[in-house]
N, C-alpha and C positions, 0 to 999 in steps of 0.2 A: 591802732598803733603798729608800726613796723615791728616784726618779730625780733629783729636785732636790738632795737631800742628797748623793747620789753625785757629781753634777756638781761641786758646790763642793768636795768632798773631793779629787777627782782633778784638777781644772782648775788649771793653772799660769799661764795667760794670762787676760786680761780676758774675762768672760762677756758675750756679746752676746745680749740678749733682744729679740726682734722681736714687736710687737703688730700684729694685724690684726683687723678686725671680721668675724665670721661672716656669710656671705651677701652680702658686698660684694667686688667690684662686681656680681657675679652670684650668685644663690642657691646654685648648685652649685659655687662656686669653692673652698670650704673645704678639701677634701682636696688639690686641686691646689696651692693655696698652701702648705699644710702640707708637702707632699712637696718642693716647690721650695725652701722655706726650709731644710729639713733638708739637702737635697742641696747647697745653696749654702754651708752652713757656719754657719747660726744655731745657737747653743748651747742656747737655750731659746725656746719659742714660747708666746706669750700670745694667746689667742683671746678677743675681746670678744663678750659676749652682748648683742645689740642691745636697746636700751631707749629709750623715748620721751623720757625726761628724764635723760640721763647728766650729772649735775651737775658731775662732776669733769673733764669733757672739753670741749675747745675746739671751735671751728667745724668743723675738718676731720673730727674723729672724730664729732661730732654729726651732720654730714651723712652720713657713712658709716652711722651707725645708722639714720637716716631712710630711706636707700636700701635697706638690708638688710631693714628692716621692710616696706617697700613690696614688696620682692621676695618676701615671704612667710616670712622667717626667724622661727622660734620655737625655744624650747628643745627641744621634741620633735623638730623637724626637725634641729636641730644634733646631738642625741644619735644620731639615725639616721645622720647623715653621718659621725659619729665611730666607728660600729661597725666593728670590724676594723682600726681605726687602727694598733694595735700590730703588725699583720702587716708594716707597712712603715715605721712611725715609731718611732725609738729615743730621740730627744731628749725631755727633759721637756716636758710640755704643761700650761699653766695656763689656767684660765678666769677672766676678769675680768668682773664684772657687778655688778648692784645687786639688793638683796634682794627687791624687789617681784615680779619675774618668777619668781624661785626659790621664793618662798612660794606663789605661785599654782600653780606646777608641783608643789609638795609637797617639803618639805625632805628627808625620808627617801628618797623616790623619786629626787630629784636626786642625793643622795650615792651611792645604790646604782648609778644609771646612770653617774655619773662613774667609779666604781670599775670597773664592767664594761667601759667603753670605754678605760680607761687614763689618765684625767686624774690629774695628780700634785698639783695645788694650786689654791687659790682666792684671788682678790683681790676683796674685797667692800668698797669704800670706805665704804659707809653701814652697815656692821655694827658696832654699839657693842661696846667691849671687854667690858662686863659681860654683855651678851646673849650674846656668844660664849662666855664662861666658863660661864655658867649653862645655856644652851640648845643650844649648837652644838658645843662643843669635843669632847665625848665622841663625838658622832655623826660628826664629821669624822675623828677619829682612828680610829674603828672601820672607816672606809672608806678609810684610807690617804691622806687629803687634807691636805696642808700648808696651814695658814691663814696668809696673808701680810698683815701690817698695813702701813699707810703712816705715815710721819712727814714733817714739813715744817720749814722754818726756824723756825716759830713754836712747834714742839713743845718742851715743857719737858724738862729732863734727867730729872726723875722719870717723866714719861710715856714718854720714849724707853726708859728702863730697864724700865718695865712692858711696853712693846711687845717689847723684846728677850726678856723672860722668857716671853712668850706667843706669839711668832712661831715658825713652823717653815718651813724652806726658806730664805727670805731676808726681809729688811726692804726695803720699797719706799721709797726716799728721794726724796720729791718735791723737785725742785731749787729751786723758788721758790714763793712764795705766789700761785699763779695756776692757771689751768686748763691742760690739755695744749695742746701746739702746738709746731711746729718754730720754733726761734728761733736767732739767730746769736750765738755766743759765750757764755762763762760769765763772770759778773761777779766782782769781788773780794768782794762781799758773799756771793755763793754759795760761793766758795772758803772763806771764813771759816766758814760753816755746815758745809761738808764736813769741814774740819779739826777743828771742834769735835766732831762725831760720831765722826770717826776716832780722836780722842784718848780717847774714852770706852771704847775697847777692848771693844766689845760681842761677845757670843758668837756672834751670828747674822750670817751674811754679808749684805752690803748691795748693792743695785743702785740706781743713780741714774736717775730718769726725769723727764719733762717738759722739753722744750726740747733734747733730744739728737737731732741730726739728721744728722750726718755724721761722718767719721773723726776730725776734729779735736776735736769736742765729746765724742765717744765716748772717745777716748784721754785727754782732759783729765779727764773725770769718773772714769775708771777709775784715775787716780792716787790717788783718795781712797776707793775702794770696790772691790768685787770685779768690777765691770763696770757696764753701763748698759743702758737700755731705750730703744728707738726705736719710736715709734708713728706720729705724724702725718706724718712725712716718708715713711714707708713707705706709708701710706694714699694720700698724694699720688702716689707712684710707681704704685700699683695703678690709680688713677683715670685716669692718662694712658698706661698701658702698652699698646703695640701688640703686643709679643711678651712676655707676662707671665713666662714661665719664664726667658727670657734676661735680661729686665730685672731680675728678682729676683736672678739670679746676679751680674749686674754691680753691683747695689746692695750686696749683701753683700760682694762682693770689694772694692769701693771703701772699705769701712769696715775690714775685717779684714786685708787683705793689701796690702803686706807689713809694715805698720807696727804691727799689733796687738801683736806680741811685744815691741815696744819700751816698752810701758807697763807699769810695775811694778805688780803686784797687791799691794795692801796688806793 
């Protein structure tokens, strides 16, 4: 069974998914950050593939992409860094990126390498549904890769149900019609959107991302989904970390303990 599916079947508390950009702040930080996140209690880890035009991302993640690319991060380098990952990493790992670098790398080669290093799923915001169904679905499934689609407050019910039917692992619920970025608080409008999707009784688990930055927003979002995703706030932590491993431990602890158990998983 795919590790993402297993996580959601077994987990009774909100799932914490942490995003970081491969090759940031230093080229060789990928495995160290992965191990530190797992050891600190992250439930699922999302690794960003650096790209020169990350259209869904805000300034913080855009900057981390720029730094990573300047550091020399490429898909080939990332795959080499992830070799042997499963000797020490047990939590699900997802790659998030854009089609252009993957097409340049070679789709079949990419899927094969993902399977070999132990990647569990993919988030590709610019992959159209039709193209996925006709060109990618069979290939992804052959290599054990869950494809994760995004929805937003503007997504129609018909489209959400199509996403639900075609998603594997979880649905990425974009919390607002904006780019990524750490924000303070969740608005009533956002809560209305969360409730609308919650009431649709979808078959696929949901994680809420964009604007989740601390324990309060994590727990609040988790009342309406199976958990939440933190990205920009974690990138900011890495940017200013004097003692990265301890800082990561403290960051995860501040979100998950002791209050995580108090948020009901819907």
